[in-house]
N, C-alpha and C positions, 0 to 999 in steps of 0.2 A: 677505592674500593668499590669504584662504578655507583651508578643513581639504583633508588631503590621506594618502594611504596612503601604505606601501611596498611594492610590487609585487613586483619583481623586479629583478636583475642579467641587464644584456646587454650585448653591445657593439657598437654601428650601426659597422657598411661603409661608404665611400662610393669609387664611381668615377664619371668622366667626371661630376661636378661632382652626384651625383645619391645622394643620401644613403639608404641601404639598410642592411635587415636586418644587422647581426651577428651577436653571439656574446651569449646570453642564460644567464645561469649558474642560469637553474633560477627556478621561481617560490619569492620568501621573498615572506609573507605578514607585514605590520607586526602585532609581538608585544606585548604587554603584560608586559617583562620590566623593565623599569626602564632601559632602557638609549633615553632620550631623540634619540636619535639616528636610531633604528627609528623615532621616533612624531611628528619633527617635525622637517619642512624644516630648521627656524630654530631647531634646537638647538644653534646653535653660540659661543652669547654674542655673538649681535649685538646684544640691547640694543636701544638705542634706537635706531642707525643703522636698523633694519628699520622704526620708527614715523617717520622722517624721510621716506623712499623712499615711506610710502603718502600721510603729508601732502602733499609735494610734488604727489602724482597727486591729491589732494584737491582741494588750491589753481588744479592747473592746471583740474580739472573745473567748481571756482565762480566762478571770476575771467577766463580765457584769454578775448580779444577775440574770439575767433568758435568756433564752437564742433566739439567734437571727440569722435570717437571715443575715452572711455577706456580700454576693451578694449585695440585697437590700442594704444594709448600707451605701456599697460601690458607687451602684450606687446614692444612694441619696445626697449625697459627690460629684458628679460628675455632678447632674444637678443644686446642689446648686451654684457651682463655674460659671457652663455657665450661670445661669437666670440675670448675674448679667454682660452678656457682651454686648448682643445682643439676640433679637428677635430668629435670624436663627442659634445662635450655639446651636448643638442639640447633644444629647447622643442618640443611636441608638443601641433599645439590637439585639440580633441574629436574632430573626424571624423580626422583623422590617428593618433590613439592609440585609436582603435578599430578602421579601417582595418590597421595594423601587429600589432594583439593576433590579429585575423581571418584576419590572415593567416599567422602563426605557428603560431597556435591549428591552423588547418588544419577551421577550421567557418565559417560561417555560414546565416543564415537567410537563403534564396533559392528560384531556381529552377532552373536546374541547365543554364545554358547558357553556351558561350562567345560572343562573337560580336567582330565587326572592322565599326570605320567605315569605310565604304566607299563615298566621295562623296560626304559629311555622312549616311551612310543607316546601323541597322544591318544588318549582314545575320549572321545564325545559322549558324557555323560547325562547332560541335557541340552537341549536345545529351546531358547526362549519361543512360546507359539505367537506366530505370527509377527517375530521376525527376521533379518532380515540372513539368516543361516537358514530357516524354516521354508521362507519361500521359494530358497534357492534348490531344497529336497535335498538337505544334510536331516541325521538322524541320530541319535543318541546308539552308542556301540558304533560310530562309524570311528575309523583310525587315519588319521591327521599324517599322511607321510611326506607330504611338502605345501606350502606357503608361499606364492607367488617366487613357486620354480627353486623355490631352494627348501633344501632335502633337511625334515626338522624330527627323521626318527630315524634312530640308534647313532646321535653322534652328541646327548646329552647334554642337550639340550636344556636351558633354564629357564625357570618361569619370566624372568625380564626379557627375558630375547625373545616368546612365544610372544608377549604383551607386543614390544615392540613390533612385530609385522605383524600382526592380527587388526590392534589398534591403528586407526590412520584419520584423515581427515574425512570429514561426512561425505557423501557422492563418488567418493572412491570405489574404482572394485578389489576385491585380494583373489588369487587363485586361489581353492583349496585343493589337494589331490586328496582320496581319503582311498584305506579299503576298506571294501563292505563285503564283510564272508569271505569270499574268496575271489571277489573282484572289486576290481581299481575303476573311480571313476573322479570326474573331473566337474568341479561344481566354479564357478562364477559369482559370487556374493560382493553386493553394493553396502559398502560401510553405511550405514542409520544413526542417530542419537536410540542410545541404547537406556533405557530407567531400568537401575535400580536400586528396589523398593528395600527398605530397614526394616521391615518387618520380615523375620525369620517363619514364622507360623501362626495362623489363626484358625482356630476351631472350637467346637465345645465338647466340656470334658464330662458333662452331665445334663440334664433339661434346663439348670436354672445358672451354669457353672462353667464360663467362658476362659479360652488359655490366649494368650499375646507372648510371643520372644520377640524381643527387637534385641537386632545383633550391637546395633548401634545407632549414636544419633545423628542423625545426615538433617540436609538441607529439607528434605521436605518428610521426615519421620514424624511429626505432627499428626499432615495432613495425611500420613499413609494410615496412622492409629487410628485417627477418624474414621477415616474409610473401613477398617476393623471393624473397630466395637459397633459402628452401624450396621455393618455387617450380621455381627454377632445377636446384636439387641433383637434384629427380626425373625431370627432362630429361639430363641426365650432368657437371653443372658440377666444374667438378674446380678450375681455376682462374677468379680473378675481375679484370674494369678497373671500377673504381669509379672513375664519371666528376664530377669536380666542379668542372669546368671553368664559370665564369657562378654558382659556386654562392657569395652575399654574404655568407652567414650564416643563425644561429639560434640555437636556445637550447643552454648548451652544456650540460646534459644529454642533450640530441641527440645533440650531437658526442664526448663521454665515453659514452654509450653504444654509437654507433656504431663507434668506438673497439675498446671493448672488445669488441665481436666475432671484431674481429682478433687481441689481444694475451692472451697468457698470464696468469694470477692473480697477481696484487700489482705487474704490473708499471707503473709511474709514468705517467703518460698525458700530464698535465700538472698545474700550480700555478700559481695565483694571488696576488698579494699587495699592495696599498698600504697609503699611510701608516696609516688606519684602520681598515684589515683586512687580519688575521694573513693568516701566509699560508697557503692551504689545497690538500693536494694532493687528488689525487682520480687513483685508481689502477682498474686492471681488476680485474673477477672471474673467477671459472670459467665464466665462464655463454657462453662465444663458441663464436659456432656457425661460426663461417670461419676458425680458429688454423691451418689445419697446409698451406690449397691454395694455391699462387703466386696473388700480385695486384701489382696496379699500381694508381694510383691518380694519375687524370688529373687538372692544376692548371692557370691560362693567369692572368692580369694582372688578370680579378675572380675570383678565387677568392679569398674573403676572412674573416678573424678565424674565426669556426667551424669554418669548411672548412680553413683554417691548421692548426686546430688537430692535425685528424685527421689530417693528411699531414702535419706534424711529427713523432707519436706516431712514426708508419710509419715515416718516414725516421730518426728517431734512435735510436727502437729496429730500424732496418734490417727492420722484418715483409717489409715489400713495396717497390718501387721505385717515385719518383714521375716522370714524364714529362710533358713540357709546355711551360711557359716560368713566370715567377718569380711568383709570386703576390703582391697585394694590398702587402703588411705592414700589419696591422693584427691588431697587437696591446695593446688598451687595452679594458676594462672598464665600463660602463658601471652604474647602477643608477638602473631607474625608479620614480620619484616620482608618486602621481597626487592629481590635487587635484580637488577637488568639482564642477567645473565637467564633469569631464571630459579636461580637460590633461593634459600628461603632464612631468615633468620628466626628463630622461635624464643624467643625472648620471655619469661619470670617477667613478670610485673605485677601481682598482686595475689593474695589470696581468697579462697571462696568461704564462707563461714555460712553454719548452715540456722536454719529459721530460730533455736534456741540460744545462738553467736559460736556454739562449738565448730572450731577446724578439725578436718581430718584426717589431716597430712600425717604422714608416721615419721619417723625420723627418718634422716640420711644424714648424718652428723661423720657413719661408718666408712662415708665413701658410696660411691656408686653399685660397686660390685657387690657390694655386701645391703644394698635397698632392695638390689633387685634381686638380688638369691632369696630375699627374707621370705618369700611365697615361699620357696620351694624348702627352708625351714619348718615352715609349721608342721610341714610331713615327716620331717627329719623327729623334731620335737614330741610328736604325736599331736597337734593342735589339732589338726584337721577330725583325726579318726576319735577327740575328748566327745564326751557328752557334752560341753562348754559350759558345764554350769560357774565356776570358780578360772576363766577365764579372764573377767573382767578385775578380779582380784592384781594379776602378774600384768596385761598388757597397756592398761591406762594408769595413766598419771593424777592420780584421786585426790590432790591438792585441790586442783580445779573443776566443778560440777559444776550441771547444766541439768536442765528440767524440762519434759514435755509440757504441752498444754496441760495437765490433769498434777502436775511435779513429779513425776516419773523421776529418778537420776539416771542424768548420761555423763559419759567422758569425753573429752576428744582427744584427737591423735591414734593414732592405729588404724582408720577405719572404722566402720559402724559395726554393731555386733546386733546380729539377728536379735527377734524378740522371744523367734525358737528353735534353737542351734537345730542343727541335722548333719550328725559327722558324714564321714565320708566310709562307705562299707568297706575294709580292708579285706576283710575275707574272701575277696572277689574279685577286686580291685588291687591286683597284685602287681609288685615289677614286672613279672610275665607278661602280663595283658599289656603294660600302658608299653611293654617296647614291642612288642606287635604293633599294635599303634602306630606309635613313635614310625617304624624303618617301614608301614606300607602293606605287610603282610598280609591284611585282612582285607585289604582293597583291593589288593590283586586277586587273592581266595577269591572272594563274588565278582569282580570283571571278566577275570582272566579263565576260570575253570565253574563257578556256579551256577553263571549267568548262561552256559552253552550246556550245562548238566541239567540244569532246573526248566522246567516248562513253565512260559510267562505267567506270572502271576496276572491274575483280571482284577484285585483290591487290595489294600490295604489288610484288609481281615484276613485273608487265605494267605497273606503271608505271616505277620502274628500267627494263623493257627495250626496255618502246617506247616511250618519250616523247624527243621529238627537236627541240630548236628549229628551227621552223620561219624562212626569210625573213620571210613574214608575220609571224612575232612577232617580229623583230625591227624589223622598221619598225615595229610597235602599240607596242613598247619607246618609240622615238626618241617617236613621238608623246605619249603620255603622260606622256615627263619632261616636255616644249616647253610643256605644258598647265601643269605643276608650278614649270615657269618652270627648268627644268634642261636646259642646253645637253649633250645627248651625242650623240656621233654613231655611228652601226651597227662604225666599227673601235673606235672602243673598250668594245663591245657583245665586238665577236668577238674582242678580248683577252681577256677574260672569261666566253667561250660554258660554258665548263664549268662554271665555279664559277655561275654564272646556271640553268643542266640543272640542277643542283643543288636549288639555291634552287629551283625552280618542283615539280621531284618531290619534295620535301622539308612543299613546301605543299599539293600536292595531296596529299599522305599523309594530311597533317594533316585533311583537307578529308574524307576519306573513308575515315580507318582509326586518326582519332585521333591524342597525343601520340606514342604510341610508334612509329606507322607513319613521323611525319614526321623520329625522330631517325634512324629507321633508312634512311633515304633520305636525312638527313643526314648523315651515317657512312659511306654507299659506298663515297666516296673520302677520308677522315680522315687522314692523317698518323701523327699521334699516336696513331689505333686499330692502326693499322696497324704500326707501331712496338713497340705492347706485345703483339700475337700474336707480334711475332720472340722478344722477350722471355720469353712466356708456352710457346714450344715447351719 
C-alpha cells in the first residue's frame, strides 16, 4: 500500500454533488509517541486481510487475460471501501491532494493571474498588483494563446491542464504568448510564491456597519480577518456583517480562531469526539478584537462545516444574529493520511458538537447521492422560497433539545436554522437565470462584447449608476444562449432583468475593480444584507 504520514484532521463538506473542503482540525503531523495508529494506517490489527488484498491485486496484475492498469484497480478498491462508510471519507489522488492543500494553505508557486475560459480561449480577468505577471507586463483583457510554446487556445483545454502548465517551481520561468487587441506579445514570467487571501471582500456598508466575506477557512484566515477588521475599525466600524454564505469550510484552527475574535474568554466554541478520539474542547481566549460590537452572520444552504462551527458558536452563545437560510449540515471530522506517492486518505474519525452540545450533521442513511442531492431538494420542495416559520417542525428531531445561553430551544441534525430566515426570491431567480449563469452566457456577453462596446468605467459607482440592460443586449443574450443550445426567450430575460443586470454589473466590477468590486455590486440589492442593516440599527 506504500508508506504514509498522518497529516491533519479535517472535515470535508459537499453540496451539489461536488466535494469541497470542510473543516480541518489543524495540522497534526505524525508523531513517534508509541501510538501505532498515529504512525500506520494499517495499525488496526488487520493482519493477513491486508496481505490478501495486496495478493489479489498482484494475481490480477500477473494473470488477468487483458492488460490492466493496476493503480486504477487499486484506487477503485479503495473507493468501493470508502463509499460504504460515510459521504466524506474520501481518497484523493496526488493532484487532488496537492490542490486541496494549496487552496487551504493559501499559497502556491505561480504567476498571479485570474482567468476565464471564454470560447476555448483563456481571457485574463485579473492580474495581481505587484505579482510576477504584473511585473512582466501582462494586463487584464489579454488573451493567452500559448504557454511554454504549447497552444492552449482553441483546443478545449481543461482547467486542470492550465494549472499544471502555469504553476511550477518557484524561480522558474514560464513563457506566455498573448493576444492584446490585434497584436501578439510574448512574456517571460518568473514564477513566485503567490499568497491568496481567504477574505473575498471587506468594506463599509454605512458609517458604522462593516461587511467582511470569507470564502474558506484557510491557514491564514484569522490573520487576514484581523487585518481587514482593523482597517474597517479605522473607518468607523462599530457593527459587523460576517458573510459565510457559500463557504464550504476549511481548517478548524481557522474557524475557532475566527470565533475567538467575537467571544469572551473561556467560552466553549466547539468540541470533537469519536470512538478512538477522546473529547477535545476548544475555548475562546482573551484576545478577541470584536467582543463588543453588534454582529450578524449570514449563512445559506452552502454554508458548511467550519462555517457552521462559527455560526453555531455565535448562535448558541447568543453573541449575534444568524440571518439567511438553513446551513448544509456537516458535522463529521476527517483526518488526512498522506501516502508516499502524494495521494491521501481522508477518513472520518470524529463528530463535532456546538457549545450547547448539538451535532448539526444531517442524515446520510439514504446514500451519498441522496445526501449530496438534499440541497437541490430544498429548492424543489419549496424550502428555499418559504418564510421559514414552520421548517423546524418538519426538519429536526424534536425528541432531543438543546438550549442557548439564555434558554432558547435549539435542535440538532440538519444544519443550523437561522434566527431570521430570508428566502430566495423566485420571481427573478428563475431556472432560465440559473441556466444563463451555469453555461457562462453572461460572462461571455460581458467579456467578449460589453467590455468592448462600453466605455471603460472609472468607478464602481459609475457602473452601478449607469449600466442598463439594453434591448440589443437582450437579443444578444438570446443569441449566445441559442449557440449553447439553450432555449431562452426575451420574455424570460425580462422576468429576470433586475437579477441579470446586477450580475452583469458585478462582472464588470470584478473586471475593473477586483473581487471587492464584484461583491459590492452583487450585494447592492441583497435582501439578507438589507435585513442585517435593520438588525444593526
